[in-house]
C-alpha positions in Angstrom: 0.0 0.0 0.0 1.2 3.5 -0.7 2.2 5.8 2.2 0.5 9.1 1.4 -3.3 9.4 2.0 -3.9 11.3 -1.2 -2.5 8.4 -3.2 -4.6 5.7 -1.7 -7.1 4.2 -4.1 -10.4 2.3 -3.6 -8.5 -0.9 -4.5 -5.8 -0.2 -1.9 -8.5 0.1 0.8 -10.3 -3.0 -0.5 -7.2 -5.0 0.3 -7.4 -4.0 4.0 -9.2 -6.6 6.1 -12.4 -5.4 7.8 -13.2 -2.6 5.4 -16.4 -3.1 3.4 -17.9 -1.4 0.3 -19.8 1.1 2.4 -16.8 2.3 4.6 -14.2 2.7 1.8 -15.9 5.7 0.1 -16.2 7.4 3.6 -12.5 7.0 4.1 -11.6 8.2 0.6 -13.9 11.2 1.2 -12.1 12.0 4.5 -8.8 12.0 2.6 -10.2 14.4 0.0 -11.6 16.7 2.7 -8.2 16.8 4.4 -6.5 17.5 1.1 -8.8 20.4 0.4 -9.0 22.0 3.8 -6.1 21.0 5.9 -3.2 21.1 3.5 -1.7 24.6 2.9 -2.6 26.0 -0.4 -0.2 27.9 -2.7 -2.8 30.6 -3.1 -2.1 33.8 -1.2 -4.0 35.1 1.8 -5.6 38.4 0.9 -6.0 40.1 4.3 -5.1 43.7 3.4 -5.8 46.2 0.6 -2.1 46.0 -0.3 -2.2 42.3 -0.9 -5.3 42.7 -3.0 -3.6 45.4 -5.1 -0.7 43.0 -5.7 -3.2 40.7 -7.5 -4.5 43.5 -9.6 -1.3 44.7 -11.2 -2.5 43.7 -14.7 -5.4 46.2 -14.7 -3.7 49.2 -13.1 -2.6 50.9 -16.4 -5.3 49.7 -18.8 -6.8 52.3 -21.2 -10.3 51.2 -20.5 -12.0 50.5 -17.1 -11.7 46.9 -16.0 -13.9 45.6 -13.2 -12.3 42.6 -11.4 -13.4 40.3 -8.6 -11.2 38.3 -6.2 -13.1 35.4 -4.6 -11.8 34.4 -1.1 -12.4 31.4 1.1 -13.2 31.6 4.8 -9.5 32.1 5.6 -9.2 34.9 3.1 -7.2 32.7 0.8 -7.6 33.6 -2.9 -9.8 31.2 -4.8 -9.7 33.0 -8.1 -9.3 36.4 -9.8 -11.6 37.3 -12.7 -12.2 40.3 -14.9 -16.0 40.7 -14.8 -16.4 43.5 -17.3 -14.4 45.8 -19.6 -15.9 49.2 -20.0 -15.0 52.4 -21.8 -12.4 55.1 -21.1 -14.6 56.5 -18.3 -17.1 53.8 -17.3 -17.4 50.1 -16.4 -20.8 48.7 -15.6 -20.9 45.8 -13.2 -24.2 44.2 -12.1 -24.3 42.1 -8.9 -25.5 39.1 -11.0 -22.2 39.0 -12.9 -20.1 39.7 -9.9 -21.6 37.1 -7.7 -22.1 34.3 -10.3 -18.6 33.0 -10.0 -18.4 33.8 -6.3 -21.3 31.4 -5.7 -19.8 28.8 -8.0 -16.5 29.1 -6.1 -18.3 28.7 -2.7 -16.6 32.0 -1.7 -17.0 33.4 1.8 -16.1 36.9 0.7 -15.0 39.0 -2.3 -12.9 42.0 -3.0 -13.9 43.9 -6.1 -11.7 46.5 -7.9 -11.7 48.6 -11.0 -9.1 50.8 -12.6 -9.4 54.5 -13.4 -7.5 55.2 -16.6 -7.6 58.9 -15.8 -5.4 58.3 -12.7 -7.9 59.7 -10.3 -8.5 57.8 -7.1 -11.7 59.7 -6.4 -14.8 57.5 -6.5 -17.6 58.6 -8.7 -21.2 58.6 -7.7 -21.6 55.5 -9.9 -18.7 53.8 -8.1 -20.4 54.4 -4.7 -23.8 53.2 -6.0 -22.3 50.0 -7.4 -20.5 49.4 -4.1 -23.7 49.7 -2.1 -25.6 47.4 -4.5 -22.8 44.8 -4.2 -22.8 45.1 -0.4 -26.6 44.6 -0.2 -26.5 41.6 -2.7 -23.7 40.1 -0.7 -25.7 40.3 2.5 -28.5 38.4 0.8 -26.2 35.7 -0.5 -24.1 35.4 2.6 -20.9 36.5 0.7 -19.2 39.5 2.4 -17.9 42.4 0.3 -14.6 43.0 2.0 -13.6 46.0 -0.1 -14.0 47.9 -3.4 -10.7 49.3 -4.6 -9.9 51.8 -7.3 -6.5 51.2 -8.8 -4.3 53.3 -11.0 -0.8 53.1 -12.2 0.3 55.4 -9.4 -1.8 54.1 -6.4 -5.0 52.8 -5.0 -7.9 53.8 -2.9 -10.8 52.1 -1.1 -14.5 53.0 -1.6 -15.6 51.3 1.6 
């Protein structure tokens, strides 16, 4: 039999005396649970705006507004980063439906959203504030916390929250 739990197969466990067909899947599921939740992931923990901004380097100097979402697990470990929409020079429309679709599929506990301002201004617009509030309310209904909404530019970042 192999030594590492993640490498044990159904046939390996079948060879162990006293384990029946009903118990083997339970043991295999336990190994899978341990692999997913107890083993350190190589994904970073995003527990500050600075760490979130590190993940957003690719949108900071775009010529159009990009709206991105970082999905996080219960330990604030990054699950995924996705660009939700690409807008125009001065606007990016993001609806909660698009923002939370992948967060739900990822089983995310929380999200951080961000968009760039090609103008370089870190001042949130009225539309930015309205989107933030809509996302905060939608997140409450879904049980997915909106941790932050960042504006990023090539020279810095700011938080709307």
